[in-house]
C-alpha positions in Angstrom: 0.0 0.0 0.0 1.3 3.4 -0.9 1.9 5.9 1.7 0.5 9.5 1.6 3.9 10.8 0.6 4.2 8.5 -2.4 0.6 9.4 -3.6 1.5 13.1 -3.3 4.7 12.6 -5.2 2.9 10.8 -8.0 0.3 13.6 -8.2 3.0 16.2 -8.1 5.0 14.7 -11.0 1.8 14.5 -13.0 1.1 18.2 -12.3 -2.3 17.4 -10.4 -1.6 18.7 -7.0 -3.1 21.7 -5.4 -1.2 24.3 -3.4 -2.3 22.7 -0.1 -1.2 19.3 -1.2 2.2 20.7 -2.3 2.6 22.2 1.2 1.7 19.0 2.7 4.2 17.2 0.5 7.0 19.5 1.6 6.3 19.0 5.3 6.2 15.2 4.8 9.4 15.3 2.9 11.1 17.2 5.7 9.9 14.6 8.2 10.6 11.5 6.2 13.8 9.5 5.8 15.1 8.8 2.2 14.0 10.6 -1.0 17.2 12.6 -1.3 16.4 13.9 -4.9 13.0 15.1 -3.9 14.3 16.8 -0.8 17.1 18.5 -2.9 14.5 19.7 -5.4 12.2 21.1 -2.8 15.2 22.6 -0.9 16.3 24.3 -4.1 12.8 25.7 -4.6 12.8 27.0 -1.1 16.2 28.5 -1.7 15.0 30.3 -4.8 12.0 31.5 -2.9 14.1 32.8 -0.1 16.7 34.3 -2.2 16.4 38.1 -2.4 16.0 39.1 -6.0 18.9 41.3 -7.2 18.4 43.8 -9.8 19.7 42.4 -13.0 20.7 44.8 -15.6 19.4 43.6 -18.9 21.1 45.0 -22.1 19.1 47.8 -23.6 16.8 46.8 -26.3 16.4 48.6 -29.5 13.1 50.4 -29.8 10.9 48.7 -32.3 8.7 51.0 -34.2 5.1 50.0 -33.7 2.3 51.0 -36.1 -0.6 52.1 -34.1 -4.0 50.8 -34.9 -5.3 54.3 -35.5 -2.9 54.8 -38.3 -4.0 51.5 -39.9 -7.5 52.7 -39.7 -6.6 55.9 -41.5 -4.7 54.1 -44.2 -7.6 51.7 -44.7 -9.9 54.7 -45.0 -7.7 56.4 -47.6 -7.4 53.2 -49.6 -11.1 52.8 -49.6 -11.6 56.4 -50.7 -9.0 56.0 -53.4 -10.5 52.8 -54.7 -14.0 54.4 -54.8 -12.8 57.4 -56.7 -11.0 55.1 -59.2 -14.3 53.1 -59.7 -16.3 56.3 -60.1 -13.8 57.6 -62.7 -14.0 54.4 -64.6 -17.8 54.5 -64.5 -17.9 58.1 -65.8 -15.4 57.3 -68.6 -17.6 54.4 -69.8 -20.6 56.6 -69.6 -19.0 59.2 -71.8 -17.8 56.5 -74.2 -21.4 55.2 -74.4 -22.7 58.8 -75.1 -20.1 59.3 -77.8 -21.1 56.0 -79.4 -24.7 57.1 -79.5 -23.9 60.5 -80.9 -21.8 58.8 -83.7 -24.7 56.4 -84.4 -27.2 59.3 -84.7 -24.8 61.2 -87.0 -24.4 58.0 -89.3 -28.2 57.6 -89.3 -28.6 61.2 -90.4 -26.0 60.8 -93.2 -27.9 57.6 -94.4 -31.3 59.4 -94.5 -29.7 62.3 -96.5 -27.9 60.0 -98.8 -31.1 58.1 -99.6 -32.8 61.4 -100.3 -30.0 62.3 -102.6 -30.3 59.1 -104.4 -34.0 59.6 -104.9 -33.3 63.1 -106.4 -30.6 61.6 -108.7 -33.2 58.9 -110.1 -34.0 61.0 -113.2 -30.3 61.2 -114.1 -30.1 57.5 -113.6 -32.0 57.0 -116.9 -29.4 58.9 -118.8 -26.7 56.4 -118.0 -28.0 54.1 -120.7 -27.3 56.6 -123.5 -24.2 56.1 -125.5 -23.3 59.7 -126.2 -24.4 63.1 -125.5 -25.4 63.5 -129.1 -28.1 61.0 -128.8 -29.5 63.0 -125.9 -29.5 66.2 -127.9 -30.8 64.7 -131.1 -33.8 63.3 -129.6 -34.7 66.6 -128.0 -34.1 68.8 -131.2 -36.2 66.5 -133.4 -39.3 67.1 -131.3 
């Protein structure tokens, strides 16, 4: 059968002890015979606990620049505004291109209607293209 000391040691090594159990373990170790390694461990821990901390001078660390969260927010806002402006400009450019296309199509439609009117007016002259010479044209008119 295991003693209370052995049970507490097993729990200690498995990191399952409470602070009260650790205090009990220390007092049992002081009173028990044997267990030199465990006594040395707890003796060292007590020595560390009783030791007066000396001020240790650490080497100076270089200051690291830190970016504040506020600046990241500003940068994100500026990026958002810039992208919105770019999208708006692209939209306006496409709108102007569409308007120019519509104007060109209207101008071409006007040209087509005027061309068809001109061709209708040229229809009487179209009959003259079958005459061989101008003399034939004038002879027919003079004999009448």
